[in-house]
VOZALO-714092 format. One line per 8 residues: number of its first residue (from 1); their letters; for each residue z, y, x of C-alpha. Coordinates in pm, 1 decimal. Each point is the difference from the previous one (the first is absolute). Layout:
// residues N
NUM = a = Z Y X; ... .
END
This chain:
// residues 224
1 = xxxxxxxx = -764.8 945.0 -995.3; -49.4 -391.3 72.5; -179.6 -195.4 -266.5; -86.3 -362.9 -21.5; -235.1 -143.2 -297.0; -66.6 -349.3 -78.4; 102.2 -132.6 341.3; 0.4 -358.8 49.2 .
9 = xxxxxxxx = 73.6 -232.5 315.0; 4.7 -375.6 10.0; 130.6 -196.2 336.4; -127.0 -314.0 81.5; 254.1 -280.0 117.4; 15.1 -367.2 47.0; 150.9 -7.7 -395.3; -313.1 170.9 -105.3 .
17 = xxxxxxxx = -72.5 354.8 -122.4; 315.8 250.8 -20.3; -56.7 297.5 -244.0; 202.4 300.0 156.5; -94.8 232.8 -190.0; -186.9 -14.8 -345.2; -165.2 305.3 -143.0; 264.8 255.8 144.6 .
25 = xxxxxxxx = -23.8 379.2 -91.0; 197.8 267.3 87.0; 35.7 389.1 88.9; 273.2 165.4 232.8; 34.6 350.6 -21.6; 11.9 213.7 327.0; 312.9 48.5 151.0; 187.3 -263.5 -215.4 .
33 = xxxxxxxx = 200.7 -307.8 79.2; -89.8 -306.2 -144.0; 178.9 -334.8 28.3; -227.7 -302.4 -55.1; 201.5 -302.4 -130.8; 18.3 -347.9 -57.6; 115.0 -366.6 148.7; -129.8 -138.7 294.5 .
41 = xxxxxxxx = -364.2 -122.0 -52.7; -28.5 247.7 -274.0; -311.7 205.9 237.2; 245.2 295.6 98.0; -126.4 -44.7 374.3; -367.7 -53.3 -124.0; -17.8 326.8 -184.8; 174.2 221.9 268.4 .
49 = xxxxxxxx = -268.1 -134.9 262.7; -271.7 57.8 -228.7; 103.0 383.6 -68.5; 33.8 33.3 377.6; -367.4 -179.8 98.7; 191.3 -264.5 166.2; -137.1 -248.8 -248.5; -321.3 -13.6 -197.3 .
57 = xxxxxxxx = -19.3 -116.8 -366.1; -292.8 -204.1 -146.1; -7.8 257.3 -273.1; 66.3 352.4 -118.4; 76.6 308.6 159.3; 238.2 156.9 186.4; -4.4 408.5 34.3; 256.5 208.3 251.1 .
65 = xxxxxxxx = 11.0 379.7 -37.2; -355.3 2.6 -127.6; -151.8 -245.8 270.8; -118.4 -369.5 -162.6; 134.7 -180.5 331.7; -203.9 -283.2 -99.2; -301.5 141.6 65.2; 68.3 101.5 386.2 .
73 = xxxxxxxx = -159.5 -183.3 260.1; 309.3 -149.5 262.5; 0.5 277.6 230.3; 28.7 277.0 -305.8; 250.0 -218.4 -118.5; 220.1 -12.4 294.0; -50.3 383.6 59.9; 138.8 71.1 -332.3 .
81 = xxxxxxxx = 284.1 -247.2 36.0; 80.4 186.5 317.9; -13.8 315.1 -162.9; 136.8 -94.3 -369.9; 255.0 -257.3 35.8; 335.4 -140.4 126.6; 80.3 -352.7 -41.4; 364.3 -147.7 16.2 .
89 = xxxxxxxx = -6.9 -386.6 15.0; 299.3 -226.5 -98.4; 120.1 -69.3 357.4; -121.5 301.8 174.4; -289.9 -126.1 206.9; 48.4 232.2 281.6; -181.7 -67.9 302.4; 199.4 -216.4 240.5 .
97 = xxxxxxxx = -136.9 142.8 299.3; 50.4 342.7 -81.1; 305.1 209.7 28.8; 179.2 117.2 -296.3; -169.3 369.4 92.2; -340.1 -123.7 26.4; 15.3 -189.9 -322.0; 61.6 280.8 -152.4 .
105 = xxxxxxxx = -243.3 242.0 166.3; -278.4 -268.5 -72.9; -136.5 123.1 -291.2; 27.0 369.6 162.5; -205.9 -116.0 287.3; -274.1 -153.2 -271.1; -2.9 353.5 -146.9; -82.5 146.4 339.8 .
113 = xxxxxxxx = 330.6 167.7 31.4; 142.3 19.9 344.6; 235.3 183.3 228.9; 275.1 191.2 -79.1; -34.7 24.5 -382.0; -24.1 -413.4 -1.6; 321.0 -5.7 209.5; 158.6 285.4 -239.2 .
121 = xxxxxxxx = -106.7 -192.3 -312.3; 140.6 -327.0 122.4; 317.1 136.1 84.3; 37.5 156.7 -315.9; -62.9 -308.2 -188.0; 247.9 -219.3 222.7; 296.7 267.2 -68.3; -98.9 25.2 -386.2 .
129 = xxxxxxxx = 50.6 -410.6 -32.9; 289.2 10.9 228.5; -95.1 -171.7 303.1; -56.3 335.1 230.0; 79.0 -222.1 360.0; -182.6 -298.5 -108.9; -356.3 90.8 126.4; -17.8 -199.8 329.3 .
137 = xxxxxxxx = 102.8 -331.0 -199.0; -204.3 -274.3 -53.9; -30.9 -146.6 -343.9; 179.6 -324.3 40.0; 302.7 195.9 134.3; 56.2 143.6 -341.8; 170.1 -86.1 -301.1; -183.4 -80.1 -338.3 .
145 = xxxxxxxx = 100.0 303.1 -148.4; -102.9 195.9 271.5; -313.8 -158.0 26.2; -83.9 117.1 -368.2; 117.2 367.1 80.0; -268.3 17.7 293.3; -269.2 -163.9 -208.5; 70.0 251.7 -292.7 .
153 = xxxxxxxx = -25.7 283.0 307.8; -334.4 -153.8 101.4; -144.4 -21.7 -330.1; 87.1 371.6 -55.8; -87.2 134.8 302.8; -332.5 110.2 -39.9; 84.3 142.2 -326.8; -188.5 -228.1 -195.4 .
161 = xxxxxxxx = -108.3 84.3 -368.8; 105.6 -353.4 -136.7; 299.7 -229.3 116.8; -18.2 -363.1 -88.5; 313.9 -208.5 21.8; -9.0 -369.2 -13.5; 373.1 -124.5 -86.2; 116.4 214.0 255.8 .
169 = xxxxxxxx = 413.4 -104.7 -69.8; -86.6 -371.4 -28.8; 150.6 -75.9 315.0; 290.2 183.6 4.3; 349.1 29.9 -135.1; 55.5 201.5 -334.1; 187.5 273.4 201.6; -290.3 38.0 289.7 .
177 = xxxxxxxx = -256.7 -59.5 -290.8; 96.0 321.2 -226.6; 68.5 220.4 329.4; -387.8 -74.3 91.2; -97.3 39.5 -314.8; 154.2 351.1 -34.5; -135.8 75.8 336.3; -368.8 -76.8 -119.3 .
185 = xxxxxxxx = -1.1 169.9 -309.9; 169.0 295.6 95.0; -291.5 39.9 341.7; -262.4 -122.1 -258.8; 59.3 277.0 -234.2; 92.7 256.6 268.2; -365.7 -50.2 95.1; -158.1 -25.0 -339.3 .
193 = xxxxxxxx = -108.6 -358.7 81.2; -112.8 -222.2 -308.8; 216.5 -315.1 25.1; -61.4 -336.1 -106.1; 286.8 -268.5 62.0; -18.2 -362.8 -114.5; 340.5 -104.0 -58.4; 239.7 -190.9 -243.9 .
201 = xxxxxxxx = 322.3 178.2 131.1; 134.3 230.0 -329.6; 97.2 266.2 230.7; -334.5 53.0 61.6; -154.0 -20.6 -342.4; 268.2 271.9 -34.6; -87.4 221.5 253.0; -412.8 19.1 -100.4 .
209 = xxxxxxxx = -146.7 211.9 -212.5; -187.6 -254.5 -182.8; -18.9 -398.9 21.9; -298.3 -273.0 -22.4; 147.3 -327.8 -122.7; -234.4 -304.2 107.5; 18.4 -368.0 -87.5; -275.7 -246.7 124.9 .
217 = xxxxxxxx = -215.8 255.5 87.0; 25.2 193.4 -283.6; 172.1 316.0 -136.2; 221.1 -71.6 -259.0; 162.5 343.6 -42.8; 20.5 370.7 174.6; 268.8 187.9 -21.0; -22.9 414.7 16.2 .
END
């Protein structure tokens, strides 16, 4: 289970303090897919980043599968993320100097998986996302939809317990976006991932098991 209790997060800017999250509490059952819904600036990305340990709230507690991630040292948190978390960002965020094969293989290498086992896993994933022949390509040679499919493959390569996706369809047309979402949900459920997806896409909300609605950093509604 993933739980957040009393999470508050502020940012400082030239316009003063911005309250990104205000006393947010929630729980997500293991193996479920949850959509975090809200307009731009509602706190969706900040919530995902706090769950994944990419940002630290000023107040509150974040527990992932029984681990209080805010109590971990920097090194222990990195190890937890390597083993348990997969991230899909809005624009792919692939490493530009690595080939597609190397990008997908990267989390496997960090987990200590090498040799034929790694090669087999990467090739299986490239075939699963419909791109079996692009392993030698560099990211700039791919379309936006292809980049996001590779990003999903990389996020799930090491069989993480949780998959966190931050508006993964925001840069895609509706058809490409729908195909990506079906692929991501199918792959996530096949591997038993707990999925948290920030979005304002109604098709993603319909596919999710539950939804958390945010406005101005506060939860306004939860649907299950």
